[in-house]
C-alpha positions in Angstrom: 3.9 28.2 12.8 1.7 28.6 9.5 -1.6 27.9 10.0 -1.5 26.8 6.3 1.2 24.2 7.3 0.5 21.0 9.4 3.9 19.9 9.4 7.1 22.0 9.4 10.4 19.8 9.7 13.4 22.3 10.4 17.2 21.9 10.3 16.4 17.5 11.3 19.6 16.2 11.9 20.0 12.3 13.1 23.6 10.6 13.5 24.3 7.1 14.0 27.3 7.0 15.7 29.6 8.6 13.2 27.4 8.3 10.4 25.0 11.5 9.7 21.9 10.1 8.2 20.3 13.4 8.1 21.8 16.8 7.8 19.7 19.9 8.3 16.4 18.6 6.9 14.2 21.5 6.6 10.6 21.4 4.3 7.0 22.3 5.2 4.2 20.3 4.2 0.7 22.3 3.7 -3.0 21.5 5.6 -4.8 19.4 2.9 -2.0 18.4 0.4 -0.5 14.9 -1.1 3.1 15.6 -0.2 6.3 12.7 -1.3 9.5 12.3 0.0 11.4 11.0 -2.9 15.2 10.0 -3.1 17.4 7.1 -3.8 18.1 4.1 -1.7 20.0 5.2 1.4 18.6 8.8 1.1 17.0 9.0 4.8 13.4 9.4 3.9 12.3 6.4 6.6 14.5 7.8 9.0 12.5 11.2 8.6 9.6 9.3 9.1 11.2 7.4 12.1 12.2 10.8 13.9 8.8 12.5 12.6 6.7 9.2 14.5 8.8 9.1 17.1 10.8 5.6 16.8 14.1 7.7 16.8 15.0 10.5 18.6 16.3 13.2 16.6 19.9 14.4 17.4 18.7 18.0 16.5 16.5 20.1 14.8 12.7 20.6 15.5 9.5 19.0 14.3 6.3 20.8 14.7 2.9 19.5 13.9 -0.3 21.6 13.9 -2.9 19.4 14.8 -5.3 19.5 17.1 -5.9 21.9 19.3 -2.7 23.6 19.1 0.9 23.4 17.3 2.9 20.4 19.2 6.7 20.0 19.4 6.9 16.5 18.0 10.7 15.5 18.9 9.7 17.0 22.7 6.6 15.0 23.1 7.6 11.8 20.9 11.3 11.8 21.1 12.2 11.5 24.7 12.4 8.4 26.5 10.5 7.6 29.5 12.5 8.9 32.9 11.9 6.6 35.8 10.1 9.2 38.0 7.1 8.9 35.1 6.6 5.4 36.8 5.1 7.0 40.0 2.0 7.5 37.8 0.1 4.4 37.0 -1.3 6.1 33.9 2.3 6.6 33.0 3.1 3.2 33.4 0.4 2.1 31.1 1.6 4.6 28.5 4.8 3.3 28.8 3.5 -0.5 28.5 1.4 0.7 25.3 4.5 2.4 23.8 6.6 -0.9 23.9 4.3 -3.1 22.7 3.1 -0.9 19.9 5.8 1.0 19.1 5.0 4.3 20.0 2.4 4.7 17.6 -0.7 5.4 19.8 1.3 8.4 21.0 1.7 9.5 17.4 -2.1 8.9 16.7 -2.6 11.5 20.0 -0.6 14.1 18.5 -3.2 13.7 14.9 -0.6 12.2 13.0 -0.6 7.9 11.9 1.5 6.0 9.9 2.1 2.6 8.0 5.1 0.8 7.4 7.1 -0.5 4.5 6.6 -3.7 5.8 3.2 -4.6 6.7 2.7 -5.0 10.3 -1.1 -6.0 11.1 -1.9 -8.4 13.5 -2.0 -11.4 11.1 -3.9 -13.9 13.9 -6.6 -11.4 14.4 -9.7 -10.8 12.2 -9.8 -8.2 9.8 -12.6 -6.1 11.5 -10.2 -7.1 15.1 -7.2 -4.9 13.7 -9.4 -1.9 13.1 -11.1 -2.2 16.6 -7.4 -2.5 18.5 -6.0 0.6 16.7 -9.3 2.5 18.4 -8.6 0.9 21.8 -5.3 2.5 21.8 -6.5 6.1 21.6 -9.9 5.9 23.2 -9.3 5.7 27.1 -11.6 2.9 28.6 -12.0 2.3 32.1 -11.4 -1.4 32.9 -14.3 -1.2 35.5 -16.9 0.3 33.2 -15.7 -2.6 30.8 -16.5 -5.0 33.4 -19.7 -3.7 34.7 -20.6 -3.2 31.1 -21.9 0.0 31.2 -23.9 2.0 28.9 -21.3 4.4 28.1 -18.8 1.5 27.3 -21.4 -0.1 25.1 -22.2 2.9 23.1 -18.2 3.3 23.0 -17.8 -0.3 21.4 -20.5 0.5 19.1 -18.8 3.7 17.9 -15.5 1.9 17.3 -17.4 -0.8 15.5 -19.3 1.4 13.1 -16.0 3.3 12.6 -14.4 0.2 11.7 -16.5 -0.8 9.3 -16.6 2.6 7.9 -13.2 2.1 6.8 -13.4 -1.4 5.6 -16.1 0.0 3.0 -13.7 2.9 2.1 -11.1 0.4 1.1 -13.6 -2.1 -0.2 -12.7 -4.9 2.4 -16.1 -5.2 3.7 -16.8 -8.6 2.7 -13.6 -9.9 4.5 -13.8 -8.3 7.8 -14.4 -11.7 9.6 -11.4 -13.3 7.7 -8.1 -13.2 9.2 -5.7 -10.3 8.0 -3.2 -12.9 7.2 -5.2 -14.7 5.0 -5.8 -11.6 2.7 -3.7 -10.7 -0.5 -0.7 -8.5 -0.2 -2.4 -5.7 -1.8 -5.8 -6.2 0.5 -3.5 -5.9 3.7 -1.9 -2.9 2.3 -5.1 -1.2 2.1 -6.3 -2.7 5.6 -3.1 -0.9 7.4 -4.3 2.2 5.9 -7.9 1.7 7.2 -6.2 0.9 10.7 -4.5 3.8 10.5 -7.3 6.0 9.8 -9.5 4.6 12.3 -7.5 6.4 14.7 -8.7 9.6 13.1 -5.4 11.4 12.2 -5.1 14.7 10.6 -2.4 13.5 8.7 -1.3 10.0 7.7 2.4 9.2 6.6 2.6 6.1 4.2 5.9 4.7 3.7 6.1 2.6 0.5 2.2 2.2 -0.2 2.9 0.9 -3.4 5.8 -1.2 -2.9 4.8 -5.1 -4.3 1.3 -3.9 -6.2 0.7 -4.5 -9.3 -0.5 -1.4 -11.7 -4.0 -1.7 -11.3 -3.4 -2.0 -7.5 -1.5 0.9 -7.5 -3.7 2.7 -9.6 -6.7 2.1 -7.2 -4.3 3.0 -4.3 -3.6 6.5 -6.0 -7.5 6.5 -5.8 -7.7 5.8 -2.4 -5.1 8.7 -1.4 -7.1 11.1 -3.3 -10.3 10.2 -1.8 -8.5 10.5 2.0 -7.3 14.0 1.1 -10.3 15.2 -0.9 -13.5 13.5 1.4 -11.8 13.2 4.5 -9.8 16.5 5.0 -6.6 14.4 5.6 -3.2 15.2 5.0 -1.1 12.8 3.1 2.9 12.4 3.2 4.3 9.3 1.7 7.5 7.8 1.1 7.3 6.3 -2.5 10.0 4.5 -5.5 6.7 4.7 -8.1 7.5 7.8 -9.9 4.5 7.8 -12.2 2.4 7.3 -8.8 4.2 10.0 -7.4 4.1 12.5 -10.0 0.4 11.9 -10.7 -0.9 12.5 -7.3 1.8 14.7 -5.7 1.0 18.3 -4.7 4.5 18.7 -3.3 7.5 16.7 -3.6 10.8 16.7 -1.5 14.0 15.1 -2.7 16.7 13.7 -0.1 20.2 12.4 -1.4 22.6 11.6 1.1 20.4 12.7 4.0 20.0 16.1 2.7 17.0 18.1 0.8 18.0 18.8 -2.5 15.1 20.0 -4.0 11.6 20.9 -3.2 8.9 21.9 -5.5 5.6 20.5 -7.7 5.8 17.2 -10.0 6.6 19.7 -13.0 9.5 21.3 -11.1 10.9 18.0 -9.9 10.7 16.1 -13.4 13.3 18.9 -14.9 15.4 19.5 -12.0 19.1 18.7 -13.1 20.4 17.7 -9.1 17.6 15.3 -8.7 18.0 13.7 -12.2 21.6 13.4 -11.5 20.9 11.7 -8.0 18.0 9.4 -8.9 18.6 8.5 -11.9 22.4 8.3 -11.5 22.6 10.7 -14.9 25.1 13.5 -15.0 24.1 16.9 -14.6 23.5 18.4 -17.6 22.4 15.1 -19.4 18.8 15.5 -21.3 16.9 13.0 -19.0 13.5 13.4 -17.3 11.8 11.4 -14.6 
């Protein structure tokens, strides 16, 4: 795996019964980039994310994530189901419980990857800061006994988690809402909170599933600025699915276009804008028509 690439997806295939949702999807994501996965509805974009983050076990192909100490086969680590023999270990048992409760997200974070969802998935009855603390509890091993005894190391870990939570609240401009219930935030604020929660897990790459969905133009512009901050100031690689073409073309270094589960184009924004296959698939125009994105 190239050290320049943080993510390599090779010949990814996903079947749902007789339906082929993905067919030999191959692309690379460079470290430190903002990349976008676009295409018409039903093209397979979210299916790629679900395979990448372990919600689906891919039918075939490979996903390599170059985060942490060494490259990891994500399909092998995140796609395989737990086996009965795993439950012999108490640690494995709790891993399984957390996997079921939190959709496998803690496993993804351990691999150096975090994601947000098209449909917001906050703990709305918890406060804003509690949402960020819960995310950190899922990735930091804490001894129950240390918590009961309130040891110095436990208190230090809790203090670090709180500091990290408030740091990211400041980045996403939500500090003043720290003690408000997450469900009381506006839609745009909840979107920002989801990103902050994902960033609290210290990912090297963050996958954003339609982060601008439901946002007004000013909120979308603020989101674009925030994504640039993640890349430029926090060395985080960003991969997003997005239908707002203005935002995609404005912030993306690299774009992958899917249609009917296949990659039909890859390249920079200028290349994608004028690609006839993209125009035909994404806008419904005939190849050869003088139309640009």
